C-alpha positions in Angstrom: 106.3 111.8 130.6 102.9 113.8 131.3 99.7 113.3 131.5 97.5 115.4 129.5 93.6 115.4 130.1 91.1 116.5 127.8 87.8 115.1 125.6 87.6 114.2 121.9 84.6 113.8 119.9 83.7 110.2 119.1 84.6 110.4 115.7 88.3 111.6 116.7 88.4 108.8 119.4 88.0 105.6 116.3 90.0 108.4 114.0 92.7 107.7 116.7 92.4 104.2 117.7 92.3 103.6 113.6 94.9 104.4 113.0 97.2 103.4 115.8 95.7 100.1 116.0 97.1 100.3 111.7 100.0 101.9 112.0 101.5 101.5 114.9 100.3 98.8 117.1 97.7 100.4 119.6 100.2 102.9 121.0 98.1 106.1 120.9 100.8 108.3 122.5 102.8 107.8 118.8 100.3 108.2 116.8 99.5 111.3 118.4 103.1 113.0 118.5 103.5 111.5 114.9 99.9 113.6 113.6 101.7 116.7 115.2 104.9 116.2 113.7 102.7 115.6 110.1 100.9 119.2 111.6 104.2 120.9 112.0 106.0 119.6 108.6 102.8 120.6 106.7 103.1 123.8 107.8 106.3 124.3 106.3 107.6 123.2 109.4 109.3 120.0 108.8 109.8 118.2 111.9 110.5 121.5 113.9 108.1 122.9 116.6 107.6 126.3 118.2 108.2 125.1 121.9 108.6 128.7 123.4 108.9 132.6 122.4 111.5 135.1 123.3 111.0 138.9 123.7 113.1 141.0 121.4 113.5 144.7 121.3 114.1 144.9 117.2 116.4 147.4 115.9 114.6 147.9 112.2 111.1 148.2 110.5 109.5 144.0 110.1 106.4 142.9 109.8 105.0 140.2 111.8 105.4 136.6 110.1 101.2 135.6 110.8 99.7 138.8 110.4 101.9 140.7 108.5 101.8 143.6 110.2 103.7 146.7 110.2 106.1 146.6 113.5 108.4 149.9 113.7 111.8 150.0 115.0 112.1 150.3 119.2 109.0 147.6 119.6 109.3 144.6 121.3 108.2 141.3 119.1 108.7 137.4 119.3 111.1 135.1 118.2 109.9 131.7 118.0 112.4 128.6 119.9 112.4 126.3 117.4 113.3 122.4 119.3 113.4 119.5 116.8 110.9 117.3 116.3 111.6 113.6 114.6 111.4 114.0 110.7 115.2 113.2 109.3 114.5 116.4 107.3 114.5 118.9 109.8 118.3 119.9 110.0 118.1 121.6 106.3 114.8 122.7 107.0 115.1 125.0 110.2 113.5 128.5 108.9 116.2 131.0 108.6 114.4 133.4 107.4 114.3 136.5 110.0 110.8 135.6 111.7 109.3 137.7 115.0 105.3 137.8 116.2 103.7 140.4 117.4 102.3 139.8 121.0 98.8 139.7 118.9 99.7 136.3 117.2 101.7 134.5 120.2 98.5 134.7 122.0 96.3 133.4 119.5 
């Protein structure tokens, strides 16, 4: 378990309180986790979360997954490392396409 310190605006705090009371017996951590997993699912990850990147020297021309920029053979790009979340559909929905990111996109 790790404590994070960040600031939320008043309306976000109110929403977090409402959702945690309604669905998670007041457990705000569980509420935030469910919200993040829901966001990942809506982004096409369905329970998979990118936990990091590994550098990869590409051996053919390819496009960055996020911005679509053309990348030439020999460039060093970054391949995402996926971590399974709690979604029951995660195993069936891990991305199968070639997925590399340019340095600009992973820094955003």
